[in-house]
C-alpha positions as CSV (number, residue, x, y, z in Angstrom):
1,M,3.8,167.9,-24.5
2,S,3.1,169.9,-21.4
3,V,3.4,173.6,-20.6
4,P,4.2,174.7,-17.1
5,V,1.8,177.2,-15.8
6,P,1.8,178.5,-12.2
7,P,-1.1,177.1,-10.2
8,A,-4.1,179.5,-9.6
9,A,-4.2,181.1,-6.2
10,G,-6.1,179.1,-3.5
11,Q,-6.0,177.5,-0.2
12,P,-4.3,174.1,0.6
13,A,-6.2,171.1,-0.8
14,V,-8.5,169.3,1.5
15,G,-9.8,165.7,1.7
16,G,-6.6,163.9,2.6
17,S,-5.2,163.6,-1.0
18,D,-1.6,163.5,-2.0
19,L,-0.5,167.2,-2.1
20,S,2.8,166.3,-3.9
21,S,1.1,165.0,-7.0
22,P,-0.7,166.9,-9.8
23,A,-4.5,166.7,-9.6
24,V,-4.6,165.0,-13.0
25,E,-1.7,163.5,-14.8
26,L,-1.5,161.7,-18.2
27,V,1.8,160.4,-19.4
28,D,2.3,159.3,-23.0
29,A,-1.4,158.6,-23.1
30,E,-3.2,157.1,-26.1
31,L,-6.8,156.2,-26.7
32,S,-7.9,154.3,-29.8
33,Y,-11.1,152.6,-30.9
34,G,-10.3,149.9,-33.4
35,N,-8.2,151.5,-36.2
36,R,-9.0,155.0,-35.1
37,T,-6.7,156.9,-32.7
38,L,-8.4,159.8,-30.9
39,W,-5.1,161.0,-29.5
40,S,-1.6,159.6,-28.6
41,G,1.5,160.8,-26.9
42,L,-0.5,163.0,-24.6
43,D,1.3,164.4,-21.6
44,L,-0.9,166.5,-19.4
45,A,-0.3,167.7,-15.9
46,V,-3.2,169.6,-14.3
47,Q,-2.1,171.3,-11.1
48,R,-4.4,172.0,-8.2
49,G,-6.4,175.1,-8.7
50,Q,-5.9,175.1,-12.5
51,F,-8.8,175.4,-15.0
52,V,-8.2,173.5,-18.2
53,A,-10.5,173.9,-21.2
54,V,-10.7,170.9,-23.6
55,L,-11.7,171.9,-27.1
56,G,-12.0,170.3,-30.5
57,P,-14.5,169.5,-33.3
58,N,-17.0,166.7,-33.4
59,G,-15.8,163.3,-32.4
60,S,-12.3,164.4,-31.5
61,G,-12.2,162.6,-28.1
62,K,-13.0,165.3,-25.6
63,T,-15.7,163.4,-23.7
64,S,-13.7,160.2,-24.1
65,L,-10.9,161.9,-22.2
66,L,-13.3,162.5,-19.3
67,K,-14.3,158.8,-19.5
68,V,-10.7,157.9,-19.1
69,L,-10.3,160.1,-16.0
70,L,-13.5,158.6,-14.6
71,G,-12.1,155.1,-14.9
72,L,-14.8,154.1,-17.4
73,T,-12.5,153.7,-20.4
74,P,-9.0,152.2,-20.3
75,L,-6.2,153.9,-22.2
76,T,-4.7,152.0,-25.1
77,A,-1.3,153.1,-24.0
78,G,0.3,155.3,-21.3
79,T,-0.9,156.0,-17.8
80,A,-3.5,158.2,-16.2
81,Q,-3.6,159.2,-12.5
82,V,-5.8,161.4,-10.4
83,V,-4.3,162.9,-7.2
84,G,-1.4,160.4,-7.4
85,R,-3.4,157.2,-7.9
86,T,-4.4,155.2,-11.0
87,V,-7.8,156.2,-12.2
88,H,-10.7,154.0,-11.2
89,R,-14.4,154.0,-11.2
90,G,-16.3,155.6,-8.3
91,N,-13.4,157.8,-7.2
92,R,-14.8,160.1,-4.6
93,R,-11.9,162.5,-5.2
94,V,-13.5,163.3,-8.6
95,G,-16.7,165.2,-9.2
96,Y,-18.6,165.1,-12.4
97,I,-20.9,167.7,-14.0
98,S,-22.9,166.7,-17.1
99,Q,-24.6,168.7,-19.8
100,H,-27.9,170.3,-18.9
101,S,-30.8,168.0,-19.7
102,G,-34.4,168.5,-18.8
103,F,-36.4,166.6,-16.2
104,D,-40.1,165.7,-16.5
105,W,-42.3,168.4,-14.9
106,D,-43.9,165.9,-12.4
107,L,-40.8,163.9,-11.5
108,P,-41.1,163.3,-7.7
109,L,-37.5,164.3,-7.0
110,R,-36.7,167.5,-5.2
111,G,-33.6,169.6,-5.5
112,R,-32.2,168.3,-2.3
113,D,-32.8,164.8,-3.4
114,L,-30.7,165.3,-6.5
115,V,-27.9,166.8,-4.5
116,G,-28.2,163.9,-2.0
117,L,-27.5,161.4,-4.8
118,G,-24.0,162.9,-4.9
119,L,-23.5,161.7,-1.3
120,D,-25.0,158.2,-1.6
121,G,-26.2,157.7,-5.1
122,H,-24.4,154.3,-5.2
123,R,-27.0,153.0,-2.7
124,W,-30.4,151.8,-3.8
125,G,-33.0,154.5,-3.9
126,I,-32.9,157.9,-2.1
127,G,-30.4,158.0,0.8
128,S,-31.0,158.1,4.5
129,T,-32.4,161.1,6.3
130,G,-30.0,161.4,9.1
131,R,-29.2,164.7,10.7
132,R,-25.6,164.8,9.4
133,R,-26.7,164.0,5.9
134,R,-29.4,166.7,5.9
135,A,-26.9,169.3,7.3
136,R,-24.4,168.4,4.5
137,I,-27.0,168.8,1.8
138,D,-28.0,172.2,3.3
139,E,-24.3,173.2,3.2
140,L,-24.0,172.2,-0.5
141,L,-27.2,174.0,-1.5
142,A,-26.0,177.1,0.3
143,E,-22.5,176.9,-1.4
144,V,-24.1,177.2,-4.9
145,G,-26.8,179.6,-3.9
146,A,-29.6,177.1,-4.3
147,S,-31.1,176.9,-0.8
148,D,-34.5,178.1,-2.1
149,Y,-34.6,175.2,-4.6
150,G,-34.2,172.4,-2.1
151,K,-37.8,171.5,-1.7
152,V,-38.8,172.3,-5.3
153,R,-39.3,169.4,-7.8
154,I,-36.4,169.6,-10.1
155,G,-38.7,169.5,-13.2
156,Q,-40.1,172.8,-12.2
157,L,-36.8,174.5,-12.1
158,S,-35.1,176.4,-14.9
159,G,-32.1,175.0,-16.7
160,G,-29.7,177.3,-14.9
161,E,-31.3,176.4,-11.5
162,Q,-30.9,172.7,-12.3
163,Q,-27.2,173.2,-13.2
164,R,-26.6,174.8,-9.8
165,L,-27.9,171.6,-8.2
166,R,-25.7,169.5,-10.5
167,V,-22.7,171.5,-9.3
168,A,-23.7,171.0,-5.7
169,Q,-24.1,167.3,-6.4
170,A,-20.6,167.1,-7.9
171,L,-19.2,168.8,-4.8
172,A,-20.8,166.4,-2.4
173,T,-17.7,164.3,-1.7
174,D,-15.4,167.4,-1.5
175,P,-13.5,166.4,-4.7
176,D,-10.0,167.5,-5.7
177,V,-11.0,167.3,-9.4
178,L,-14.1,168.5,-11.2
179,L,-14.8,167.0,-14.6
180,C,-17.3,169.0,-16.6
181,D,-18.8,167.7,-19.9
182,E,-20.2,170.8,-21.6
183,P,-22.2,172.0,-18.6
184,L,-23.2,175.3,-20.3
185,V,-25.0,173.8,-23.3
186,S,-28.6,175.1,-23.7
187,L,-28.1,177.8,-20.9
188,D,-28.5,181.5,-21.6
189,L,-25.6,183.9,-21.0
190,H,-26.7,184.8,-17.5
191,H,-26.8,181.2,-16.3
192,Q,-23.6,180.3,-18.2
193,R,-21.9,183.1,-16.3
194,T,-23.4,181.9,-13.0
195,V,-22.1,178.3,-13.5
196,V,-18.7,179.5,-14.5
197,E,-18.5,181.8,-11.4
198,L,-19.4,178.9,-9.2
199,L,-16.7,176.7,-10.6
200,D,-14.1,179.4,-10.5
201,H,-14.9,180.2,-6.9
202,R,-14.6,176.6,-6.0
203,R,-11.3,176.0,-7.6
204,R,-9.8,179.2,-6.1
205,S,-11.2,178.6,-2.5
206,H,-10.3,174.8,-2.4
207,D,-7.5,174.5,-5.0
208,T,-9.9,172.2,-7.0
209,A,-8.7,171.3,-10.5
210,V,-11.3,171.8,-13.2
211,V,-11.2,170.0,-16.5
212,F,-13.9,171.6,-18.7
213,V,-15.0,170.1,-22.0
214,T,-16.6,172.8,-24.2
215,H,-17.2,173.9,-27.8
216,E,-17.1,177.6,-26.9
217,I,-14.2,179.0,-25.0
218,N,-15.5,182.6,-24.6
219,P,-17.7,181.9,-21.5
220,I,-14.7,180.5,-19.7
221,L,-11.9,182.5,-21.3
222,A,-11.3,184.7,-18.3
223,V,-10.8,181.8,-16.0
224,T,-8.9,179.4,-18.2
225,D,-5.2,178.6,-17.5
226,L,-4.6,175.9,-20.1
227,V,-6.3,174.9,-23.4
228,L,-6.0,171.3,-24.7
229,Y,-7.2,171.4,-28.3
230,I,-7.8,167.9,-29.9
231,I,-8.4,167.2,-33.5
232,D,-7.9,164.3,-35.9
233,G,-5.6,162.4,-33.6
234,T,-3.4,165.4,-32.8
235,F,-3.5,168.0,-30.1
236,R,-2.0,171.2,-28.8
237,L,-1.6,172.2,-25.2
238,G,-0.8,175.6,-23.8
239,T,-2.2,178.9,-22.6
240,P,-5.2,180.4,-24.5
241,D,-2.8,182.9,-26.0
242,E,-0.5,180.1,-27.2
243,V,-3.2,177.8,-28.6
244,M,-6.0,180.0,-29.8
245,T,-4.1,181.6,-32.7
246,T,-4.5,181.6,-36.5
247,E,-1.2,179.7,-36.9
248,V,-1.9,176.9,-34.4
249,L,-5.5,176.3,-35.4
250,S,-4.7,176.4,-39.1
251,E,-2.0,173.8,-38.6
252,L,-4.4,171.6,-36.6
253,Y,-7.2,171.8,-39.1
254,G,-4.9,171.5,-42.1
255,S,-6.5,174.6,-43.7
256,H,-6.7,178.3,-43.0
257,V,-8.5,179.2,-39.9
258,E,-8.7,182.9,-38.9
259,V,-8.7,183.7,-35.2
260,I,-9.9,187.2,-34.4
261,R,-9.7,188.8,-30.9
262,R,-12.3,191.5,-30.2
263,A,-13.6,193.0,-27.0
264,G,-12.2,190.2,-24.9
265,R,-13.7,187.5,-27.1
266,I,-12.2,185.0,-29.5
267,I,-13.9,184.6,-32.9
268,V,-12.8,181.6,-35.1
269,V,-13.6,181.8,-38.8
270,G,-13.1,178.9,-41.1
271,A,-13.6,175.8,-38.9
272,E,-17.2,175.0,-39.6
273,D,-17.6,172.2,-37.1
274,M,-15.9,173.5,-34.1
275,H,-18.9,175.2,-32.4
276,H,-21.4,172.4,-33.1
277,S,-22.6,170.5,-30.1
278,H,-22.0,166.7,-30.2
279,H,-21.3,163.6,-28.3
280,D,-18.0,161.8,-28.6
281,V,-17.6,158.1,-29.1
282,A,-19.6,157.3,-26.0
283,E,-21.2,159.3,-23.2
284,P,-20.1,159.2,-19.5
285,R,-22.6,157.6,-17.3
286,T,-24.8,159.6,-14.9
287,P,-23.4,160.4,-11.4
288,V,-25.6,157.6,-9.9
289,E,-24.0,155.0,-12.2
290,L,-20.5,156.3,-11.7
291,R,-20.5,155.5,-8.0
292,R,-21.9,152.0,-8.1
């Protein structure tokens, strides 16, 4: 089922994409692995400028949904489109931001090199050093407030600083859609807020759709338009106020789950697994692999 929500405010989309189509559209979509169905009958229309949170317990198929949209995993049934075209690998209209993971301290890769992989990571080795490319990397670093990190080895940067660079890398092709696979994991509250603000600014200034997989909705609650909650082959789709309720989550989990709202936060009591970090059936590939 789908719930119509007015698109977030923003400017006309850029990049020559089809303005008449949703940024992301799944119709009667099903994904199964053997005898196990992660979800079926999923209708999802993400409009330009919308921020969609994808939640659910361990193994529910959240990361697998991103893999479908990245063209890495085919649907078992139904259709999936991005900006009006069937999903496919290496789509430059799609940006991908992964979880934070550390780099070796002495890795000979600077911040601007990591961002540059978003421009030409499909080529062998580090890309060319042409003037236009250097200027574009400088623009991307400035956009995420990471100009000072460009010449620093990435292993010597903090987790939050590295995530700024990953956001810049994901924006390298000026995408219409940003797919985020738990990018706030292992970050402190300050850096979580910074990453969310960067993504929110991008979607409002460029009408970029954001599909954000997470275990914890509170850091993104203020910017979330829709919640897709997946569990045990079923799902609910709607606004945070419609989905994050005692009644809906109790129905999804098949047992009583208490949802408490306090000081602008949502506290869920009774679903022991829902806040545990995990990996779904399979991980998306790195940005370098995605564009080969």
